[in-house]
PDB file of N, CA, C and O in Angstrom:
ATOM      1  N   UNK A   1     -31.037  11.699  -7.974  1.00  0.00           N
ATOM      2  CA  UNK A   1     -30.365  12.515  -6.981  1.00  0.00           C
ATOM      3  C   UNK A   1     -29.472  11.606  -6.129  1.00  0.00           C
ATOM      4  O   UNK A   1     -29.950  10.655  -5.511  1.00  0.00           O
ATOM      5  N   UNK A   2     -28.196  11.905  -6.107  1.00  0.00           N
ATOM      6  CA  UNK A   2     -27.272  11.117  -5.297  1.00  0.00           C
ATOM      7  C   UNK A   2     -26.801  11.941  -4.115  1.00  0.00           C
ATOM      8  O   UNK A   2     -26.652  13.161  -4.190  1.00  0.00           O
ATOM      9  N   UNK A   3     -26.577  11.247  -3.044  1.00  0.00           N
ATOM     10  CA  UNK A   3     -26.097  11.891  -1.831  1.00  0.00           C
ATOM     11  C   UNK A   3     -24.591  11.727  -1.780  1.00  0.00           C
ATOM     12  O   UNK A   3     -24.089  10.623  -1.568  1.00  0.00           O
ATOM     13  N   UNK A   4     -23.872  12.815  -1.971  1.00  0.00           N
ATOM     14  CA  UNK A   4     -22.416  12.758  -1.952  1.00  0.00           C
ATOM     15  C   UNK A   4     -21.929  13.393  -0.650  1.00  0.00           C
ATOM     16  O   UNK A   4     -22.035  14.601  -0.442  1.00  0.00           O
ATOM     17  N   UNK A   5     -21.397  12.542   0.208  1.00  0.00           N
ATOM     18  CA  UNK A   5     -20.933  13.008   1.506  1.00  0.00           C
ATOM     19  C   UNK A   5     -19.414  12.951   1.564  1.00  0.00           C
ATOM     20  O   UNK A   5     -18.796  11.997   1.090  1.00  0.00           O
ATOM     21  N   UNK A   6     -18.832  13.968   2.142  1.00  0.00           N
ATOM     22  CA  UNK A   6     -17.384  14.002   2.367  1.00  0.00           C
ATOM     23  C   UNK A   6     -17.074  13.210   3.635  1.00  0.00           C
ATOM     24  O   UNK A   6     -17.977  12.862   4.396  1.00  0.00           O
ATOM     25  N   UNK A   7     -15.802  12.932   3.853  1.00  0.00           N
ATOM     26  CA  UNK A   7     -15.379  12.144   5.024  1.00  0.00           C
ATOM     27  C   UNK A   7     -15.852  12.780   6.320  1.00  0.00           C
ATOM     28  O   UNK A   7     -16.253  12.077   7.248  1.00  0.00           O
ATOM     29  N   UNK A   8     -15.808  14.115   6.391  1.00  0.00           N
ATOM     30  CA  UNK A   8     -16.216  14.776   7.633  1.00  0.00           C
ATOM     31  C   UNK A   8     -17.721  14.681   7.858  1.00  0.00           C
ATOM     32  O   UNK A   8     -18.184  14.715   8.998  1.00  0.00           O
ATOM     33  N   UNK A   9     -18.486  14.562   6.774  1.00  0.00           N
ATOM     34  CA  UNK A   9     -19.924  14.349   6.921  1.00  0.00           C
ATOM     35  C   UNK A   9     -20.209  12.973   7.536  1.00  0.00           C
ATOM     36  O   UNK A   9     -21.082  12.843   8.393  1.00  0.00           O
ATOM     37  N   UNK A  10     -19.478  11.963   7.100  1.00  0.00           N
ATOM     38  CA  UNK A  10     -19.646  10.618   7.647  1.00  0.00           C
ATOM     39  C   UNK A  10     -19.292  10.591   9.128  1.00  0.00           C
ATOM     40  O   UNK A  10     -19.984   9.962   9.927  1.00  0.00           O
ATOM     41  N   UNK A  11     -18.209  11.276   9.489  1.00  0.00           N
ATOM     42  CA  UNK A  11     -17.822  11.334  10.898  1.00  0.00           C
ATOM     43  C   UNK A  11     -18.911  12.035  11.705  1.00  0.00           C
ATOM     44  O   UNK A  11     -19.221  11.613  12.819  1.00  0.00           O
ATOM     45  N   UNK A  12     -19.485  13.085  11.164  1.00  0.00           N
ATOM     46  CA  UNK A  12     -20.578  13.781  11.839  1.00  0.00           C
ATOM     47  C   UNK A  12     -21.811  12.915  12.010  1.00  0.00           C
ATOM     48  O   UNK A  12     -22.470  12.966  13.049  1.00  0.00           O
ATOM     49  N   UNK A  13     -22.126  12.121  11.000  1.00  0.00           N
ATOM     50  CA  UNK A  13     -23.276  11.215  11.102  1.00  0.00           C
ATOM     51  C   UNK A  13     -23.034  10.138  12.158  1.00  0.00           C
ATOM     52  O   UNK A  13     -23.933   9.821  12.937  1.00  0.00           O
ATOM     53  N   UNK A  14     -21.839   9.583  12.187  1.00  0.00           N
ATOM     54  CA  UNK A  14     -21.504   8.587  13.211  1.00  0.00           C
ATOM     55  C   UNK A  14     -21.579   9.237  14.598  1.00  0.00           C
ATOM     56  O   UNK A  14     -22.094   8.637  15.541  1.00  0.00           O
ATOM     57  N   UNK A  15     -21.062  10.467  14.716  1.00  0.00           N
ATOM     58  CA  UNK A  15     -21.134  11.180  15.988  1.00  0.00           C
ATOM     59  C   UNK A  15     -22.569  11.406  16.433  1.00  0.00           C
ATOM     60  O   UNK A  15     -22.899  11.217  17.604  1.00  0.00           O
ATOM     61  N   UNK A  16     -23.406  11.802  15.517  1.00  0.00           N
ATOM     62  CA  UNK A  16     -24.819  12.008  15.837  1.00  0.00           C
ATOM     63  C   UNK A  16     -25.454  10.711  16.319  1.00  0.00           C
ATOM     64  O   UNK A  16     -26.199  10.705  17.299  1.00  0.00           O
ATOM     65  N   UNK A  17     -25.159   9.617  15.631  1.00  0.00           N
ATOM     66  CA  UNK A  17     -25.702   8.317  16.044  1.00  0.00           C
ATOM     67  C   UNK A  17     -25.201   7.921  17.432  1.00  0.00           C
ATOM     68  O   UNK A  17     -25.949   7.334  18.214  1.00  0.00           O
ATOM     69  N   UNK A  18     -23.945   8.236  17.746  1.00  0.00           N
ATOM     70  CA  UNK A  18     -23.410   7.911  19.069  1.00  0.00           C
ATOM     71  C   UNK A  18     -24.172   8.655  20.165  1.00  0.00           C
ATOM     72  O   UNK A  18     -24.520   8.069  21.190  1.00  0.00           O
ATOM     73  N   UNK A  19     -24.427   9.934  19.948  1.00  0.00           N
ATOM     74  CA  UNK A  19     -25.168  10.720  20.946  1.00  0.00           C
ATOM     75  C   UNK A  19     -26.593  10.182  21.084  1.00  0.00           C
ATOM     76  O   UNK A  19     -27.109  10.070  22.196  1.00  0.00           O
ATOM     77  N   UNK A  20     -27.217   9.856  19.976  1.00  0.00           N
ATOM     78  CA  UNK A  20     -28.578   9.327  20.027  1.00  0.00           C
ATOM     79  C   UNK A  20     -28.631   7.959  20.702  1.00  0.00           C
ATOM     80  O   UNK A  20     -29.549   7.688  21.476  1.00  0.00           O
ATOM     81  N   UNK A  21     -27.668   7.105  20.421  1.00  0.00           N
ATOM     82  CA  UNK A  21     -27.612   5.792  21.073  1.00  0.00           C
ATOM     83  C   UNK A  21     -27.407   5.965  22.574  1.00  0.00           C
ATOM     84  O   UNK A  21     -28.048   5.285  23.375  1.00  0.00           O
ATOM     85  N   UNK A  22     -26.512   6.877  22.954  1.00  0.00           N
ATOM     86  CA  UNK A  22     -26.276   7.130  24.380  1.00  0.00           C
ATOM     87  C   UNK A  22     -27.567   7.565  25.062  1.00  0.00           C
ATOM     88  O   UNK A  22     -27.887   7.086  26.150  1.00  0.00           O
ATOM     89  N   UNK A  23     -28.301   8.460  24.436  1.00  0.00           N
ATOM     90  CA  UNK A  23     -29.547   8.944  25.015  1.00  0.00           C
ATOM     91  C   UNK A  23     -30.584   7.819  25.110  1.00  0.00           C
ATOM     92  O   UNK A  23     -31.274   7.682  26.120  1.00  0.00           O
ATOM     93  N   UNK A  24     -30.683   7.021  24.047  1.00  0.00           N
ATOM     94  CA  UNK A  24     -31.619   5.897  24.073  1.00  0.00           C
ATOM     95  C   UNK A  24     -31.262   4.912  25.188  1.00  0.00           C
ATOM     96  O   UNK A  24     -32.136   4.481  25.940  1.00  0.00           O
ATOM     97  N   UNK A  25     -29.982   4.557  25.293  1.00  0.00           N
ATOM     98  CA  UNK A  25     -29.551   3.618  26.328  1.00  0.00           C
ATOM     99  C   UNK A  25     -29.836   4.163  27.726  1.00  0.00           C
ATOM    100  O   UNK A  25     -30.204   3.410  28.628  1.00  0.00           O
ATOM    101  N   UNK A  26     -29.668   5.463  27.900  1.00  0.00           N
ATOM    102  CA  UNK A  26     -29.980   6.084  29.191  1.00  0.00           C
ATOM    103  C   UNK A  26     -31.468   5.969  29.485  1.00  0.00           C
ATOM    104  O   UNK A  26     -31.858   5.589  30.590  1.00  0.00           O
ATOM    105  N   UNK A  27     -32.300   6.294  28.503  1.00  0.00           N
ATOM    106  CA  UNK A  27     -33.750   6.234  28.696  1.00  0.00           C
ATOM    107  C   UNK A  27     -34.236   4.807  28.893  1.00  0.00           C
ATOM    108  O   UNK A  27     -35.227   4.580  29.586  1.00  0.00           O
ATOM    109  N   UNK A  28     -33.543   3.838  28.287  1.00  0.00           N
ATOM    110  CA  UNK A  28     -33.926   2.432  28.409  1.00  0.00           C
ATOM    111  C   UNK A  28     -33.401   1.806  29.694  1.00  0.00           C
ATOM    112  O   UNK A  28     -33.688   0.644  29.984  1.00  0.00           O
ATOM    113  N   UNK A  29     -32.637   2.570  30.461  1.00  0.00           N
ATOM    114  CA  UNK A  29     -32.103   2.060  31.711  1.00  0.00           C
ATOM    115  C   UNK A  29     -30.929   1.112  31.537  1.00  0.00           C
ATOM    116  O   UNK A  29     -30.598   0.360  32.454  1.00  0.00           O
ATOM    117  N   UNK A  30     -30.296   1.140  30.370  1.00  0.00           N
ATOM    118  CA  UNK A  30     -29.172   0.241  30.103  1.00  0.00           C
ATOM    119  C   UNK A  30     -27.835   0.833  30.540  1.00  0.00           C
ATOM    120  O   UNK A  30     -26.872   0.096  30.752  1.00  0.00           O
ATOM    121  N   UNK A  31     -27.769   2.147  30.673  1.00  0.00           N
ATOM    122  CA  UNK A  31     -26.579   2.836  31.171  1.00  0.00           C
ATOM    123  C   UNK A  31     -27.020   3.867  32.197  1.00  0.00           C
ATOM    124  O   UNK A  31     -28.195   4.229  32.263  1.00  0.00           O
ATOM    125  N   UNK A  32     -26.073   4.336  32.994  1.00  0.00           N
ATOM    126  CA  UNK A  32     -26.363   5.415  33.938  1.00  0.00           C
ATOM    127  C   UNK A  32     -25.657   6.680  33.467  1.00  0.00           C
ATOM    128  O   UNK A  32     -24.625   6.611  32.799  1.00  0.00           O
ATOM    129  N   UNK A  33     -26.206   7.809  33.811  1.00  0.00           N
ATOM    130  CA  UNK A  33     -25.660   9.084  33.364  1.00  0.00           C
ATOM    131  C   UNK A  33     -24.258   9.379  33.851  1.00  0.00           C
ATOM    132  O   UNK A  33     -23.537  10.156  33.226  1.00  0.00           O
ATOM    133  N   UNK A  34     -23.861   8.776  34.951  1.00  0.00           N
ATOM    134  CA  UNK A  34     -22.505   8.987  35.461  1.00  0.00           C
ATOM    135  C   UNK A  34     -21.564   7.859  35.044  1.00  0.00           C
ATOM    136  O   UNK A  34     -20.402   7.843  35.451  1.00  0.00           O
ATOM    137  N   UNK A  35     -22.047   6.926  34.245  1.00  0.00           N
ATOM    138  CA  UNK A  35     -21.212   5.814  33.793  1.00  0.00           C
ATOM    139  C   UNK A  35     -20.270   6.230  32.674  1.00  0.00           C
ATOM    140  O   UNK A  35     -20.560   7.139  31.897  1.00  0.00           O
ATOM    141  N   UNK A  36     -19.154   5.553  32.613  1.00  0.00           N
ATOM    142  CA  UNK A  36     -18.124   5.903  31.641  1.00  0.00           C
ATOM    143  C   UNK A  36     -18.581   5.645  30.207  1.00  0.00           C
ATOM    144  O   UNK A  36     -18.203   6.391  29.304  1.00  0.00           O
ATOM    145  N   UNK A  37     -19.381   4.612  29.978  1.00  0.00           N
ATOM    146  CA  UNK A  37     -19.858   4.308  28.622  1.00  0.00           C
ATOM    147  C   UNK A  37     -20.718   5.451  28.095  1.00  0.00           C
ATOM    148  O   UNK A  37     -20.528   5.914  26.970  1.00  0.00           O
ATOM    149  N   UNK A  38     -21.649   5.894  28.903  1.00  0.00           N
ATOM    150  CA  UNK A  38     -22.523   7.000  28.506  1.00  0.00           C
ATOM    151  C   UNK A  38     -21.706   8.263  28.216  1.00  0.00           C
ATOM    152  O   UNK A  38     -21.943   8.954  27.226  1.00  0.00           O
ATOM    153  N   UNK A  39     -20.759   8.547  29.080  1.00  0.00           N
ATOM    154  CA  UNK A  39     -19.964   9.757  28.927  1.00  0.00           C
ATOM    155  C   UNK A  39     -19.050   9.695  27.698  1.00  0.00           C
ATOM    156  O   UNK A  39     -18.876  10.692  26.997  1.00  0.00           O
ATOM    157  N   UNK A  40     -18.473   8.525  27.443  1.00  0.00           N
ATOM    158  CA  UNK A  40     -17.615   8.386  26.260  1.00  0.00           C
ATOM    159  C   UNK A  40     -18.416   8.475  24.968  1.00  0.00           C
ATOM    160  O   UNK A  40     -17.964   9.086  24.000  1.00  0.00           O
ATOM    161  N   UNK A  41     -19.602   7.872  24.945  1.00  0.00           N
ATOM    162  CA  UNK A  41     -20.452   8.000  23.759  1.00  0.00           C
ATOM    163  C   UNK A  41     -20.774   9.469  23.483  1.00  0.00           C
ATOM    164  O   UNK A  41     -20.754   9.905  22.332  1.00  0.00           O
ATOM    165  N   UNK A  42     -21.069  10.224  24.527  1.00  0.00           N
ATOM    166  CA  UNK A  42     -21.362  11.646  24.358  1.00  0.00           C
ATOM    167  C   UNK A  42     -20.125  12.432  23.917  1.00  0.00           C
ATOM    168  O   UNK A  42     -20.210  13.283  23.031  1.00  0.00           O
ATOM    169  N   UNK A  43     -18.982  12.146  24.532  1.00  0.00           N
ATOM    170  CA  UNK A  43     -17.745  12.858  24.183  1.00  0.00           C
ATOM    171  C   UNK A  43     -17.376  12.634  22.721  1.00  0.00           C
ATOM    172  O   UNK A  43     -17.171  13.592  21.977  1.00  0.00           O
ATOM    173  N   UNK A  44     -17.293  11.362  22.308  1.00  0.00           N
ATOM    174  CA  UNK A  44     -16.893  11.073  20.926  1.00  0.00           C
ATOM    175  C   UNK A  44     -17.976  11.449  19.928  1.00  0.00           C
ATOM    176  O   UNK A  44     -17.674  11.837  18.799  1.00  0.00           O
ATOM    177  N   UNK A  45     -19.224  11.336  20.333  1.00  0.00           N
ATOM    178  CA  UNK A  45     -20.307  11.753  19.452  1.00  0.00           C
ATOM    179  C   UNK A  45     -20.270  13.247  19.171  1.00  0.00           C
ATOM    180  O   UNK A  45     -20.370  13.672  18.020  1.00  0.00           O
ATOM    181  N   UNK A  46     -20.126  14.036  20.220  1.00  0.00           N
ATOM    182  CA  UNK A  46     -20.059  15.490  20.045  1.00  0.00           C
ATOM    183  C   UNK A  46     -18.809  15.889  19.268  1.00  0.00           C
ATOM    184  O   UNK A  46     -18.849  16.813  18.455  1.00  0.00           O
ATOM    185  N   UNK A  47     -17.708  15.200  19.512  1.00  0.00           N
ATOM    186  CA  UNK A  47     -16.475  15.484  18.767  1.00  0.00           C
ATOM    187  C   UNK A  47     -16.676  15.187  17.282  1.00  0.00           C
ATOM    188  O   UNK A  47     -16.177  15.919  16.427  1.00  0.00           O
ATOM    189  N   UNK A  48     -17.404  14.117  16.977  1.00  0.00           N
ATOM    190  CA  UNK A  48     -17.688  13.800  15.577  1.00  0.00           C
ATOM    191  C   UNK A  48     -18.515  14.877  14.905  1.00  0.00           C
ATOM    192  O   UNK A  48     -18.265  15.225  13.751  1.00  0.00           O
ATOM    193  N   UNK A  49     -19.489  15.403  15.612  1.00  0.00           N
ATOM    194  CA  UNK A  49     -20.295  16.489  15.046  1.00  0.00           C
ATOM    195  C   UNK A  49     -19.427  17.731  14.839  1.00  0.00           C
ATOM    196  O   UNK A  49     -19.598  18.447  13.853  1.00  0.00           O
ATOM    197  N   UNK A  50     -18.499  17.989  15.759  1.00  0.00           N
ATOM    198  CA  UNK A  50     -17.578  19.114  15.577  1.00  0.00           C
ATOM    199  C   UNK A  50     -16.747  18.948  14.308  1.00  0.00           C
ATOM    200  O   UNK A  50     -16.537  19.908  13.567  1.00  0.00           O
ATOM    201  N   UNK A  51     -16.276  17.731  14.060  1.00  0.00           N
ATOM    202  CA  UNK A  51     -15.486  17.471  12.845  1.00  0.00           C
ATOM    203  C   UNK A  51     -16.318  17.763  11.608  1.00  0.00           C
ATOM    204  O   UNK A  51     -15.799  18.277  10.617  1.00  0.00           O
ATOM    205  N   UNK A  52     -17.603  17.441  11.654  1.00  0.00           N
ATOM    206  CA  UNK A  52     -18.461  17.671  10.485  1.00  0.00           C
ATOM    207  C   UNK A  52     -18.568  19.152  10.127  1.00  0.00           C
ATOM    208  O   UNK A  52     -18.914  19.498   8.997  1.00  0.00           O
ATOM    209  N   UNK A  53     -18.274  20.013  11.079  1.00  0.00           N
ATOM    210  CA  UNK A  53     -18.359  21.452  10.815  1.00  0.00           C
ATOM    211  C   UNK A  53     -17.234  21.944   9.905  1.00  0.00           C
ATOM    212  O   UNK A  53     -17.245  23.098   9.479  1.00  0.00           O
ATOM    213  N   UNK A  54     -16.267  21.081   9.606  1.00  0.00           N
ATOM    214  CA  UNK A  54     -15.227  21.447   8.640  1.00  0.00           C
ATOM    215  C   UNK A  54     -15.838  21.713   7.267  1.00  0.00           C
ATOM    216  O   UNK A  54     -15.308  22.505   6.488  1.00  0.00           O
ATOM    217  N   UNK A  55     -16.953  21.049   6.976  1.00  0.00           N
ATOM    218  CA  UNK A  55     -17.608  21.231   5.680  1.00  0.00           C
ATOM    219  C   UNK A  55     -18.424  22.504   5.604  1.00  0.00           C
ATOM    220  O   UNK A  55     -18.367  23.227   4.609  1.00  0.00           O
ATOM    221  N   UNK A  56     -19.165  22.772   6.627  1.00  0.00           N
ATOM    222  CA  UNK A  56     -20.014  23.959   6.657  1.00  0.00           C
ATOM    223  C   UNK A  56     -20.127  24.411   8.110  1.00  0.00           C
ATOM    224  O   UNK A  56     -20.811  23.778   8.914  1.00  0.00           O
ATOM    225  N   UNK A  57     -19.459  25.494   8.433  1.00  0.00           N
ATOM    226  CA  UNK A  57     -19.402  25.967   9.814  1.00  0.00           C
ATOM    227  C   UNK A  57     -20.733  26.572  10.233  1.00  0.00           C
ATOM    228  O   UNK A  57     -21.357  27.328   9.488  1.00  0.00           O
ATOM    229  N   UNK A  58     -21.150  26.223  11.440  1.00  0.00           N
ATOM    230  CA  UNK A  58     -22.370  26.746  12.022  1.00  0.00           C
ATOM    231  C   UNK A  58     -22.033  27.132  13.463  1.00  0.00           C
ATOM    232  O   UNK A  58     -21.785  26.253  14.288  1.00  0.00           O
ATOM    233  N   UNK A  59     -22.018  28.436  13.783  1.00  0.00           N
ATOM    234  CA  UNK A  59     -21.602  28.856  15.121  1.00  0.00           C
ATOM    235  C   UNK A  59     -22.453  28.286  16.252  1.00  0.00           C
ATOM    236  O   UNK A  59     -21.921  27.975  17.318  1.00  0.00           O
ATOM    237  N   UNK A  60     -23.756  28.144  16.044  1.00  0.00           N
ATOM    238  CA  UNK A  60     -24.623  27.616  17.093  1.00  0.00           C
ATOM    239  C   UNK A  60     -24.299  26.144  17.378  1.00  0.00           C
ATOM    240  O   UNK A  60     -24.223  25.736  18.537  1.00  0.00           O
ATOM    241  N   UNK A  61     -24.112  25.359  16.330  1.00  0.00           N
ATOM    242  CA  UNK A  61     -23.775  23.949  16.504  1.00  0.00           C
ATOM    243  C   UNK A  61     -22.378  23.827  17.113  1.00  0.00           C
ATOM    244  O   UNK A  61     -22.145  22.966  17.962  1.00  0.00           O
ATOM    245  N   UNK A  62     -21.455  24.678  16.688  1.00  0.00           N
ATOM    246  CA  UNK A  62     -20.105  24.661  17.251  1.00  0.00           C
ATOM    247  C   UNK A  62     -20.147  24.893  18.758  1.00  0.00           C
ATOM    248  O   UNK A  62     -19.518  24.155  19.516  1.00  0.00           O
ATOM    249  N   UNK A  63     -20.879  25.908  19.193  1.00  0.00           N
ATOM    250  CA  UNK A  63     -20.979  26.214  20.622  1.00  0.00           C
ATOM    251  C   UNK A  63     -21.613  25.056  21.385  1.00  0.00           C
ATOM    252  O   UNK A  63     -21.123  24.667  22.445  1.00  0.00           O
ATOM    253  N   UNK A  64     -22.700  24.507  20.851  1.00  0.00           N
ATOM    254  CA  UNK A  64     -23.384  23.391  21.498  1.00  0.00           C
ATOM    255  C   UNK A  64     -22.456  22.183  21.638  1.00  0.00           C
ATOM    256  O   UNK A  64     -22.336  21.622  22.727  1.00  0.00           O
ATOM    257  N   UNK A  65     -21.811  21.785  20.568  1.00  0.00           N
ATOM    258  CA  UNK A  65     -20.989  20.576  20.589  1.00  0.00           C
ATOM    259  C   UNK A  65     -19.691  20.771  21.369  1.00  0.00           C
ATOM    260  O   UNK A  65     -19.225  19.839  22.025  1.00  0.00           O
ATOM    261  N   UNK A  66     -19.107  21.950  21.312  1.00  0.00           N
ATOM    262  CA  UNK A  66     -17.916  22.220  22.112  1.00  0.00           C
ATOM    263  C   UNK A  66     -18.256  22.126  23.600  1.00  0.00           C
ATOM    264  O   UNK A  66     -17.510  21.540  24.384  1.00  0.00           O
ATOM    265  N   UNK A  67     -19.380  22.706  23.969  1.00  0.00           N
ATOM    266  CA  UNK A  67     -19.826  22.629  25.363  1.00  0.00           C
ATOM    267  C   UNK A  67     -20.108  21.183  25.742  1.00  0.00           C
ATOM    268  O   UNK A  67     -19.789  20.769  26.857  1.00  0.00           O
ATOM    269  N   UNK A  68     -20.696  20.411  24.844  1.00  0.00           N
ATOM    270  CA  UNK A  68     -21.006  19.012  25.085  1.00  0.00           C
ATOM    271  C   UNK A  68     -19.715  18.220  25.330  1.00  0.00           C
ATOM    272  O   UNK A  68     -19.657  17.379  26.227  1.00  0.00           O
ATOM    273  N   UNK A  69     -18.688  18.495  24.527  1.00  0.00           N
ATOM    274  CA  UNK A  69     -17.388  17.835  24.700  1.00  0.00           C
ATOM    275  C   UNK A  69     -16.783  18.201  26.052  1.00  0.00           C
ATOM    276  O   UNK A  69     -16.297  17.328  26.770  1.00  0.00           O
ATOM    277  N   UNK A  70     -16.810  19.476  26.401  1.00  0.00           N
ATOM    278  CA  UNK A  70     -16.214  19.923  27.663  1.00  0.00           C
ATOM    279  C   UNK A  70     -16.933  19.328  28.873  1.00  0.00           C
ATOM    280  O   UNK A  70     -16.290  18.880  29.822  1.00  0.00           O
ATOM    281  N   UNK A  71     -18.251  19.323  28.837  1.00  0.00           N
ATOM    282  CA  UNK A  71     -19.010  18.756  29.954  1.00  0.00           C
ATOM    283  C   UNK A  71     -18.784  17.249  30.041  1.00  0.00           C
ATOM    284  O   UNK A  71     -18.656  16.706  31.139  1.00  0.00           O
ATOM    285  N   UNK A  72     -18.736  16.575  28.907  1.00  0.00           N
ATOM    286  CA  UNK A  72     -18.462  15.139  28.905  1.00  0.00           C
ATOM    287  C   UNK A  72     -17.073  14.857  29.462  1.00  0.00           C
ATOM    288  O   UNK A  72     -16.892  13.916  30.234  1.00  0.00           O
ATOM    289  N   UNK A  73     -16.095  15.665  29.075  1.00  0.00           N
ATOM    290  CA  UNK A  73     -14.737  15.512  29.609  1.00  0.00           C
ATOM    291  C   UNK A  73     -14.704  15.710  31.113  1.00  0.00           C
ATOM    292  O   UNK A  73     -14.022  14.979  31.832  1.00  0.00           O
ATOM    293  N   UNK A  74     -15.440  16.698  31.579  1.00  0.00           N
ATOM    294  CA  UNK A  74     -15.533  16.937  33.015  1.00  0.00           C
ATOM    295  C   UNK A  74     -16.155  15.723  33.719  1.00  0.00           C
ATOM    296  O   UNK A  74     -15.662  15.284  34.757  1.00  0.00           O
ATOM    297  N   UNK A  75     -17.223  15.194  33.157  1.00  0.00           N
ATOM    298  CA  UNK A  75     -17.885  14.033  33.742  1.00  0.00           C
ATOM    299  C   UNK A  75     -16.971  12.814  33.786  1.00  0.00           C
ATOM    300  O   UNK A  75     -16.974  12.070  34.767  1.00  0.00           O
ATOM    301  N   UNK A  76     -16.193  12.608  32.732  1.00  0.00           N
ATOM    302  CA  UNK A  76     -15.260  11.484  32.694  1.00  0.00           C
ATOM    303  C   UNK A  76     -14.194  11.657  33.767  1.00  0.00           C
ATOM    304  O   UNK A  76     -13.889  10.713  34.496  1.00  0.00           O
ATOM    305  N   UNK A  77     -13.629  12.845  33.868  1.00  0.00           N
ATOM    306  CA  UNK A  77     -12.598  13.105  34.883  1.00  0.00           C
ATOM    307  C   UNK A  77     -13.169  12.903  36.278  1.00  0.00           C
ATOM    308  O   UNK A  77     -12.515  12.313  37.138  1.00  0.00           O
ATOM    309  N   UNK A  78     -14.363  13.381  36.503  1.00  0.00           N
ATOM    310  CA  UNK A  78     -15.020  13.235  37.810  1.00  0.00           C
ATOM    311  C   UNK A  78     -15.266  11.760  38.141  1.00  0.00           C
ATOM    312  O   UNK A  78     -15.038  11.333  39.273  1.00  0.00           O
ATOM    313  N   UNK A  79     -15.722  10.997  37.174  1.00  0.00           N
ATOM    314  CA  UNK A  79     -15.965   9.575  37.374  1.00  0.00           C
ATOM    315  C   UNK A  79     -14.665   8.837  37.677  1.00  0.00           C
ATOM    316  O   UNK A  79     -14.618   7.999  38.577  1.00  0.00           O
ATOM    317  N   UNK A  80     -13.616   9.146  36.929  1.00  0.00           N
ATOM    318  CA  UNK A  80     -12.336   8.468  37.149  1.00  0.00           C
ATOM    319  C   UNK A  80     -11.734   8.829  38.504  1.00  0.00           C
ATOM    320  O   UNK A  80     -11.145   7.976  39.168  1.00  0.00           O
ATOM    321  N   UNK A  81     -11.881  10.091  38.919  1.00  0.00           N
ATOM    322  CA  UNK A  81     -11.402  10.490  40.247  1.00  0.00           C
ATOM    323  C   UNK A  81     -12.162   9.759  41.342  1.00  0.00           C
ATOM    324  O   UNK A  81     -11.570   9.313  42.324  1.00  0.00           O
ATOM    325  N   UNK A  82     -13.481   9.635  41.172  1.00  0.00           N
ATOM    326  CA  UNK A  82     -14.306   8.961  42.166  1.00  0.00           C
ATOM    327  C   UNK A  82     -13.941   7.468  42.254  1.00  0.00           C
ATOM    328  O   UNK A  82     -13.939   6.893  43.342  1.00  0.00           O
ATOM    329  N   UNK A  83     -13.641   6.866  41.140  1.00  0.00           N
ATOM    330  CA  UNK A  83     -13.225   5.459  41.147  1.00  0.00           C
ATOM    331  C   UNK A  83     -11.895   5.275  41.841  1.00  0.00           C
ATOM    332  O   UNK A  83     -11.656   4.249  42.478  1.00  0.00           O
ATOM    333  N   UNK A  84     -11.026   6.265  41.721  1.00  0.00           N
ATOM    334  CA  UNK A  84      -9.728   6.196  42.376  1.00  0.00           C
ATOM    335  C   UNK A  84      -9.829   6.286  43.890  1.00  0.00           C
ATOM    336  O   UNK A  84      -8.954   5.790  44.600  1.00  0.00           O
ATOM    337  N   UNK A  85     -10.881   6.911  44.390  1.00  0.00           N
ATOM    338  CA  UNK A  85     -11.091   7.072  45.829  1.00  0.00           C
ATOM    339  C   UNK A  85     -11.808   5.876  46.453  1.00  0.00           C
ATOM    340  O   UNK A  85     -11.791   5.704  47.672  1.00  0.00           O
ATOM    341  N   UNK A  86     -12.433   5.062  45.623  1.00  0.00           N
ATOM    342  CA  UNK A  86     -13.184   3.919  46.154  1.00  0.00           C
ATOM    343  C   UNK A  86     -12.228   2.831  46.626  1.00  0.00           C
ATOM    344  O   UNK A  86     -11.345   2.417  45.876  1.00  0.00           O
ATOM    345  N   UNK A  87     -12.395   2.357  47.875  1.00  0.00           N
ATOM    346  CA  UNK A  87     -11.485   1.313  48.396  1.00  0.00           C
ATOM    347  C   UNK A  87     -11.701  -0.025  47.734  1.00  0.00           C
ATOM    348  O   UNK A  87     -11.017  -0.994  48.063  1.00  0.00           O
TER     349      UNK A  87
END
């Protein structure tokens, strides 16, 4: 039995690993939830999972990952605005 993955499957796997690494780093105290690294890992990870849906669409996963991307984008914008206000 061979595992034949399309390009979008690989992107989805990398995205999944990014989200899992972000969560692990948060739990290990290596990143903070409002930090840009954590937020970027979540944004690109969720986007990668969205790309994987090109192979087999799943409405529940689409809704979850789209929301994850939007919330991550909001967090990034909020963090960057806050940094701009810091003297």
